N, C-alpha and C positions, 0 to 999 in steps of 0.2 A: 503494499500499499503504500501509495506516495500523496505526499500532502501540497496542492500548489498553492504559490500567493498569485494573484490577480489585484493588477495595483491600476491605477489610471481611471479608476471607475466616476463614471458621472454620477453625481448626487442621487439622481432621479433610477440609477440602474437596480434592477430588484434579483432576488434569488434565483427567479424562475427564470428569468432572461437568462443569468449565467448557465443556469442547468440547459438550456437550449442553444446556447452558443458552446459548449465544451460537449455537445451531445451533437453538435454536427459534425465531430469527425469519426465518430463512435462506427465500426462496419456495419455492415446492412444488417438488421435483423438482429442489435444487441438493443437489450434492455438497457436503457441509460440508469435507471433505480441500481442495477446490480453494480454498475459499476463507478457511477458518482454516487458514492455515499454520503456525503454529507458538503454542503455550499453553505457558506456562513459568511454575509457583509460583518464589517465591522460599524455599528450605529452609531454614528455624529451626537453632541449634543442637540443641534438644532438643526439638522440636517437628515435624512435619511440611512445616511452612511459616511463612516469618512474618505470614503475614495478608496478603498482596497477592501479585499476579503480573503480567503480561505476554501480550500475545493479540496475533499478528499476524494482520491483517487484508488480504486481497490486493484487495478492492473496496470503494473509499471509500466509494462512497452507502450498503453494507452498511453499512460498520461507522459510519459516521452514525445509520442506521437503529437498531444496538446499543444504542450511546449512547442514544437517546432512548428505548427502550422498555423496554429492559433496569437502566439506573440504577435504583435504590432499590428493584428487585427482591430476593424473598429468595430464599435457598440454602441450604441446609442449618442454615436458622435463621437466617440472619444477612442484613440487606439490606446490599445490594453496593452499592459506588462504582466506577460503569464513567465512565473519560473519557477521552481522548487524551492519551497517555504526552506528556509533556514531555522533552526531551534532559537525558540526565543532566548535570551539573554537576558541576566540580571545587568542591567546599568545603575550607577548610582543615581541619586536622584539631583538635581542643581536647583540652586535659590534662583529669583527673580520674579518678574511677575508679582499680580497681586497677591499680597500677602507672603508676598516669600521675600527674599532678596537674603536677608542674614547682614553681617557688618558690611557697609561701605561697596554695596550691590547695587543701592537704590531701587526702584519698583516701587507701586503702589501699595500705602501700607505697610512697608516693612525695607528696613535699609540701613539699619545704623543711625538714624536722626530722631530728633526729638518734634518731628513734623509728621504726621498722617500720613503725607505722602512722599513718603520715601526721603530721596535727595541725595544718599551718599554719606561722602564726608563730610559734612556738614560742619565746621565747627563753632562751637559758643565761642561770646570772647566775654 
């Protein structure tokens, strides 16, 4: 079984659209539900998806065919990136942004200043 990364999705693309797209390269008479075991689009906070997702393919040879034939093909007006998914790695969380920051990082509501709007390395005299 291979897990495929599918990127550069339109925010309006659905899981059903991806299943049909992947199934387009299956050999004649192959049941898509037995080969494409799972499709998951990663949901966005304000959009239906974040622009990427994953598909689990039961047959490694078919997964390779999908990568070779479908990478760069257009779905919903966007050329998709399809490749074998890499294992998720633990990345250290970095500061910054809203309520983040830490000393001298700036950002809204955090960042080493007595001001509530961040500000970085402000000095009091």
